[in-house]
N, C-alpha and C positions, 0 to 999 in steps of 0.2 A: 637522429638519435639511435643509439644501439638498442637492439631488442635481445631477448633471450636467445633467439635463433641465430643471431649473428655470431655467436660464440660456440655453436654446436658443430659437430662433424657434418660434412656435406653428404647428402644422400646420393648414393650411386648403386649400380647393380652389384649383386653377388655378396660374398662374405668378405670381411676386412679383418686383418690381424689386430688392429688397434685403431682408436679414434683418429689418429694422425693420417691414416690411410683412407679415411672416409667411413661411411656407415650405411647399412641398409636400414629399412624401416624398423625391423625388430632389434637390431643392434642399438639403434638410437633409443628404443624403448628400454632396453636393459640398462643403458647408461642413465636415463632419467629415473628409472626405478631403483637405482643404487645397487643393482645386481652385478655379478661378474659379467664382463663383456661377452656377449653371445647373441647369435641370431635365433636361439631357442630359449629365451628366458622363461623363468617360472611364473612371471607376473601375468601371463596371458594364456587363455585357452589355446591348446595346440592347433586346432583347426582354424581359429581366427588368426593366430600367428602365421600359419601356413598361407592363408589368404593374403595377409599383409605382405609377406615376402614375395608372393607371386605378383601382386599388384605393383610392388616396388620394382621388380625386375622386368615387368612388361610395360611399364610406363616409360615414355620417352624421357630423355635427359631434360628436355624443355619443360615437360609437364610434371616432373617428379617433385619439384619444390612445393607444389600444391598439397602434397601429402604430409609435409612436415607438421602443420598445425594439428593433424589428427593423432600424432603419436601419443601425447599424454592421455588421450581418451581411452586407449586400450589397456592401460596399466591397471591391474586389479580385476580385470574381467577373466575369471577362471572358474571352472566348476566341472563336475563329473556327470551331470544330467545329459543323457544321450539326446534329449530334445535340442540341446544347443547345437550339436553336430547336424541334426536333421534340419533345423531351421537355417543354419548357415549354408548347407548344401542346397536347400530348396531356394533360398534367396539367390545364390549364384547361378543355378541352372535356369531359373525362370527369367533372370536378366539376360543370360547369354542366348537362350534358345531362339528368340525372335530375330537375332542379328547374325548368328553364327553361319558359317558356310554350310551348305546342304549336307556335305559328307560328315559333319559333326553333329547334325541335329538329332539323329536317331539315338546316339549315346546320351545326349542331353535330355531327350524326352524320356528315355528309360530311367535316367537319374531323377527326374521329376517324380515319376511313379514310385520309385524306391523310397525317396524321402517322404512322400505323402503316406505310403504304407507304414513306414517306421513311426511316423507321428501318430497315425491312427492306432497302431499297436500299443504304443506307449501310453496313449490316452484312454485305451480300452473302448474304442468306438469303431464303427465300420469305416473303411477307407472311402474317402470322397474328396475330390479335388477342391482345393480352396480357390477363391476368386482369382488370385494372381496366377495360379497354375492353369486355370481354365483360359485365362487371357493369353498366356504364353502358348498353350496348345492351339489356340485359335490362329495364332500367327504362323504356325508350322503344322498344318493339319495332316499332311502326309506322314511326317515323322511321328506325330502323336498317334495316328492309327497303327503304324507299324510297331510303336512302342507298346501299345496295349496288347497286341498279339504276342509279342515277345515276352512281356511280363507275366502273362498268364501261366507260363511254364517255368518261371524262375522265382525263387524265394531267397531271402538273404537273412543271415543271422544278425543279431545285434552286434556281436563282436566283429563280424565281417563288414558290417556297415561302417562302424567307427574306424576300423583299421584300413579298409580299402575303398569302399564305395563312396563315402563322403569326401575323403581327400582327392580321389580321382575325379569326382564331380566338380570340385572346386578348381582343380588344375585345368580340366577341360574347358570350364567356363571362362576362366581368365584368359587362356590362350585364344579361345574362340572370339572373345570380345576384342582382344588386342589385334587380331588379324582380320576383324570384320570390316566390311566396306561401309563404314559409317563416318559421319563428319568429325566426330571427336571421341575416338576410343579412349584417350586419356581421361576425358571427363566421365565416360561411362565407368571406367575402372575406379576412379575417385569416388563416384556416387555409390558404386557397389560396396566399397569398403565402408563408407558412411552408413549405409543401410545395414550392413552386417554388424557393425558396432552397435547400432540401435537394437537389432535383434538380440544381441547378447545382453545389453543393458536391461532388456525386458525380462530376462530369465535368470540373471546372475546377481546376487548381492555382492557388492564390491568388497574385496578384501582390504582395500585401502580407500581413503577418501579420494574422490575424483580430483585429478589435476586438470583444471579447465583448459581446453585447447584454445589456442589463440584464434581470433577470427580469421577466416580465409581472406587472402588478398582480394582487393576490389577488382571487379572485372573478370573474375574467374568462374562465374556461374556456368555450370555444364549445360551443353545443348545435347544431352544424351538422346540417342535416336530411339532407344527401346521404349521409353515411357512406361505406360501401364500402371496398374494399381499399385498403391504404396505397399 
């Protein structure tokens, strides 16, 4: 029996001129949201959309079909609260840090501290690592210590965090996971996107009623190597 997704454009890497050429994750979201065909639709927070594009492009052709049921769940997730950017960046870097190659870990660890500092600043509290950040640092103690030394001499503005630090952290994280020596990088990227969507749902009132995502295909549960606190 046909399903909704049997008649959708096929997910593939990169941008596509029209649905007949295929679609990336965010182009399919623009299609489902009734917007103009675009990989930067207005229906989704820019950093979440950026994460979705990166996950789409760094997932293998064999694994990309697992992303399709997630597309409706990002429609309507948008807002201006800088906590959204900080939460997304923190989720990405704490997922990537334990599994990324050693030459990427210092930048990831610095990004953990930057996101934690930004959240503390926005909440008006002293900076302190959350449980997931402590767990990630425990998996890469040398990078964590070097990041602490480096971060003592660096400060970032809120504008700089939104425009540069958070997007760079997300990109570094996705590439680090995709190239990591783990059994199922596709599964880790899928699970990162699921967790990022949940982070946004906790912070953003939806602009539109949620379009329920279809259940994931059977037998596709991730064996993500990173694990760690939720």
